[in-house]
C-alpha positions in Angstrom: 0.0 0.0 0.0 1.5 3.3 -1.0 1.4 6.5 1.1 -1.3 8.2 -0.9 -3.7 5.2 -0.5 -2.9 5.0 3.3 -3.6 8.7 3.7 -6.9 8.4 1.8 -7.9 5.4 3.9 -7.1 7.4 7.1 -9.0 10.4 5.8 -12.1 8.3 5.0 -11.9 6.5 8.4 -11.7 9.9 10.2 -14.6 11.3 8.3 -16.7 8.2 8.7 -16.0 7.9 12.4 -16.8 11.6 12.9 -20.1 11.3 11.0 -21.1 8.2 12.9 -20.2 9.7 16.3 -22.1 12.9 15.6 -25.1 11.0 14.2 -25.2 8.7 17.3 -24.9 11.7 19.6 -27.8 13.5 17.9 -30.0 10.4 17.9 -29.2 9.4 21.4 -29.8 13.0 22.7 -33.1 13.2 20.9 -34.3 9.9 22.3 -33.3 10.9 25.8 -35.2 14.2 25.5 -38.3 12.4 24.2 -38.1 9.7 26.8 -37.6 12.2 29.7 -40.4 14.6 28.5 -43.0 12.1 27.4 -42.4 9.1 29.7 -40.4 10.5 32.7 -37.8 7.9 31.9 -34.5 7.6 30.1 -31.8 5.2 29.2 -29.4 4.8 32.1 -26.4 4.3 29.8 -27.0 7.2 27.5 -25.5 10.1 29.5 -22.2 8.3 30.2 -22.0 7.2 26.6 -22.8 10.8 25.4 -19.9 12.1 27.5 -17.6 9.6 25.9 -18.9 10.5 22.4 -18.2 14.2 23.1 -14.5 13.3 23.8 -14.4 11.2 20.5 -16.1 14.0 18.5 -13.7 16.6 19.9 -10.6 14.5 19.1 -11.8 13.5 15.6 -12.8 17.1 14.9 -9.3 18.2 16.0 -7.7 15.6 13.7 -9.8 16.7 10.8 -9.0 20.4 11.5 -5.3 19.6 11.6 -5.6 17.7 8.4 -7.4 20.5 6.6 -5.2 23.2 8.3 -8.3 24.8 9.8 -7.2 24.7 13.4 -7.0 27.8 15.6 -4.1 30.1 14.6 -2.8 33.2 16.2 -1.1 35.0 13.3 -0.4 38.5 14.6 3.3 38.1 14.2 3.0 36.6 10.7 1.2 39.7 9.4 4.2 41.8 10.4 6.9 39.5 8.9 8.2 39.4 5.3 7.8 36.4 3.1 11.0 34.6 4.2 10.5 35.2 7.9 6.9 34.2 7.6 7.9 30.9 6.0 10.4 30.3 8.8 7.8 31.3 11.4 5.3 28.8 9.9 7.9 26.0 10.1 8.7 26.9 13.7 5.0 26.9 14.7 4.4 23.6 13.0 7.4 22.0 14.8 6.3 23.3 18.2 2.7 22.1 17.5 4.1 18.7 16.5 6.2 18.5 19.7 3.3 19.4 21.9 1.0 17.0 20.1 3.5 14.1 20.3 4.1 14.8 24.0 0.4 14.7 24.6 0.2 11.4 22.6 3.0 9.9 24.8 1.4 11.1 28.0 -2.1 9.9 27.0 -0.6 6.5 26.0 0.8 6.2 29.5 -2.6 7.2 30.9 -4.3 4.5 28.8 -1.7 2.0 29.8 -2.3 2.7 33.5 -6.1 2.4 32.9 -5.5 -1.0 31.3 -3.3 -2.1 34.3 -5.9 -0.9 36.8 -8.7 -2.6 35.0 -10.8 0.6 35.1 -14.4 0.2 33.8 -15.7 2.8 31.4 -19.3 2.6 32.7 -20.6 1.8 36.2 -23.3 -0.4 34.8 -21.4 -2.5 32.3 -18.1 -4.3 32.4 -16.4 -2.5 29.5 -12.7 -1.5 29.8 -12.1 2.2 30.0 -8.8 2.0 28.2 -10.5 1.0 24.9 -12.7 4.1 25.0 -9.7 6.3 25.8 -7.6 5.0 22.8 -8.7 8.0 20.8 -6.4 10.2 22.9 -3.0 8.8 22.0 -4.1 7.9 18.5 -5.5 11.4 17.8 -2.7 13.3 19.3 -0.2 11.1 17.6 -1.7 11.6 14.2 -2.0 15.3 14.7 1.7 15.4 15.7 2.7 13.6 12.6 0.5 15.9 10.5 2.1 19.0 12.0 5.5 17.5 11.4 4.8 16.8 7.8 3.2 20.2 7.3 6.4 21.9 8.6 8.4 20.4 5.8 5.6 20.4 3.1 3.8 23.7 3.5 0.4 24.0 1.9 0.2 25.8 -1.5 -1.9 28.4 0.4 1.0 29.3 2.7 3.5 29.5 -0.2 1.0 31.6 -2.2 0.5 34.0 0.6 4.3 34.4 0.9 4.5 35.4 -2.8 1.7 37.9 -2.5 3.1 39.7 0.6 
């Protein structure tokens, strides 16, 4: 499998998972609202699952934003710099972002490992290991770190175009 096919597969997996997570969140929330308002009842497992799905949606959304280069940027300094300095500043910011993301991936992998060793359960009502539900943390931060790293050395055409226009 070549790199382009792997990246396409990862892209489709991210988009698909994000779509499913958001759809399940909307459906489950709607069912909960209806059950609480119409039947004074609810699904005991839905609130903890929704909290978990919020984590997954946030991480998947951050992964997609990093992939699309649509994450939050503070670019006050880049507006004051010339094209060459702006390019160097872009590389520096990407490398710092990669370092932070990879550090978070490492620390969250340690956290997941400890959760595995402790045998922590994700839900109080079901015997489901918490570490499985938390795998999105090291995977998400790791992928974001790798994306920032590659973006540092392969700037988007948009970044290069802005440099030429300045």
